[in-house]
C-alpha positions in Angstrom: 28.6 125.4 40.2 30.9 128.5 40.0 30.9 132.0 41.1 32.1 133.8 37.9 32.1 137.5 36.7 31.5 138.3 33.0 32.4 141.3 31.5 30.4 143.0 28.5 30.0 142.5 25.5 27.4 140.0 26.9 25.4 137.9 24.3 22.0 136.1 24.2 22.4 133.0 21.9 18.9 132.0 20.0 18.2 128.7 19.1 15.2 126.2 18.6 14.6 122.6 20.1 12.0 120.0 20.1 10.1 119.9 22.8 10.5 116.5 24.4 6.7 116.7 25.9 4.7 118.0 22.9 6.6 117.9 20.1 6.5 121.6 19.1 9.7 123.5 18.0 10.3 126.1 20.8 12.7 129.1 20.7 15.6 128.4 23.4 18.0 130.7 24.4 21.5 131.3 26.0 24.0 133.6 27.6 27.6 133.7 26.4 30.4 136.3 26.5 34.1 136.5 25.6 35.8 137.8 28.9 35.2 135.7 32.1 36.7 135.5 35.6 36.2 132.4 37.8 36.6 132.7 41.8 39.2 130.1 42.8 37.8 127.4 45.3 38.0 128.6 48.9 39.7 132.1 48.0 39.0 135.2 47.2 41.1 135.6 44.2 40.1 135.3 40.7 41.7 133.2 37.4 40.9 134.3 34.0 39.8 131.6 32.2 39.2 133.6 28.6 41.0 133.1 25.6 41.0 135.4 23.1 38.5 135.4 20.5 36.6 132.4 22.0 32.9 132.3 23.2 32.1 131.5 26.5 28.7 129.6 27.1 27.2 130.4 30.3 24.3 127.8 31.7 23.3 126.3 35.0 22.5 130.0 36.1 21.3 130.0 39.8 22.0 133.7 40.4 22.7 136.3 38.3 22.2 140.3 38.4 18.6 141.9 38.0 19.8 143.9 34.7 20.7 140.6 33.1 17.3 138.6 34.0 15.2 141.9 33.0 16.9 142.0 29.6 17.0 138.6 28.5 13.3 138.2 29.4 12.3 141.1 27.3 13.7 138.9 24.4 12.9 135.4 25.4 10.0 135.6 28.5 9.5 132.1 28.8 13.5 131.7 30.5 12.5 131.5 34.1 13.9 130.1 37.1 12.3 126.8 37.8 13.0 123.8 39.9 14.5 120.5 37.9 14.2 117.4 39.5 17.3 116.0 37.2 19.7 118.4 38.8 17.9 118.6 42.1 18.1 122.3 42.2 16.8 125.5 40.8 18.1 127.7 38.0 17.1 129.9 35.1 15.8 127.4 32.2 13.9 127.5 29.1 10.3 126.3 29.0 8.1 125.5 26.1 5.6 128.1 25.1 2.9 125.2 24.3 3.0 122.9 27.3 5.2 124.9 29.8 7.7 121.8 29.8 11.3 122.9 30.6 14.2 122.1 28.6 17.4 120.8 30.9 20.2 122.9 29.9 22.4 119.5 29.9 20.4 118.5 27.0 20.5 122.0 25.2 24.7 122.4 26.1 25.9 119.0 26.5 24.5 116.4 24.0 25.9 116.7 21.0 23.3 118.1 18.1 21.3 120.0 21.2 20.5 123.9 20.4 24.1 124.8 21.4 26.2 122.0 20.9 26.3 122.4 17.1 28.0 119.1 15.5 29.2 121.2 12.4 29.3 124.6 10.9 25.6 124.4 9.1 24.2 123.7 12.7 26.1 126.7 14.3 24.9 128.8 11.6 21.5 128.6 12.6 22.2 130.1 16.2 21.3 134.1 16.5 23.9 136.1 18.2 22.6 139.1 19.9 24.3 141.7 22.0 22.3 142.5 24.9 23.7 145.9 25.1 24.6 145.8 28.9 27.8 147.6 30.1 30.1 146.5 32.8 30.8 143.5 35.3 28.7 141.3 36.5 28.8 138.4 39.0 26.7 135.5 38.7 26.5 131.5 39.5 26.7 129.2 37.2 28.9 126.6 34.6 31.0 127.5 31.7 32.2 126.0 28.5 34.0 126.8 25.6 34.0 123.6 23.3 31.7 124.8 20.7 31.4 128.7 21.4 34.3 128.9 18.6 32.1 127.4 16.0 28.9 129.1 17.1 31.0 132.3 16.8 32.3 132.0 13.5 29.2 130.7 12.0 26.3 132.0 14.0 24.4 134.8 13.0 25.7 137.9 14.8 22.9 140.6 14.9 24.8 143.0 17.0 22.6 145.9 16.0 
């Protein structure tokens, strides 16, 4: 878990995933940005981990500012802070609208073919990218990855209205 600062624009990624419990195809979301700083461990200094034009995916969010929570939950009210036995902690996660099961971030972000781990351009093109229309710099606690961000940014459907 890292303390992060993300700078607008902040994006909401929207995809689908099959529920492991009931088999429903459920909507799932993720946060992403293009500019991020990470607090250097045991220091008050920050390191810029951004790469120009590279989308950064944010997961395992244990804390984030209320304006982001409110905006995300308007898009996807099934995104809730819950306890995960697997992770042994609480974090904001997607939940199934049919059976209320939760989708662990590991499976969405860390498994090839997961909702936010596209294996090719076609899978990435099924991800919608929304601008959350928030301005400023926001501090939060979570993890990040860039591995599939470039293919999502290049091939995802940008709904940046």
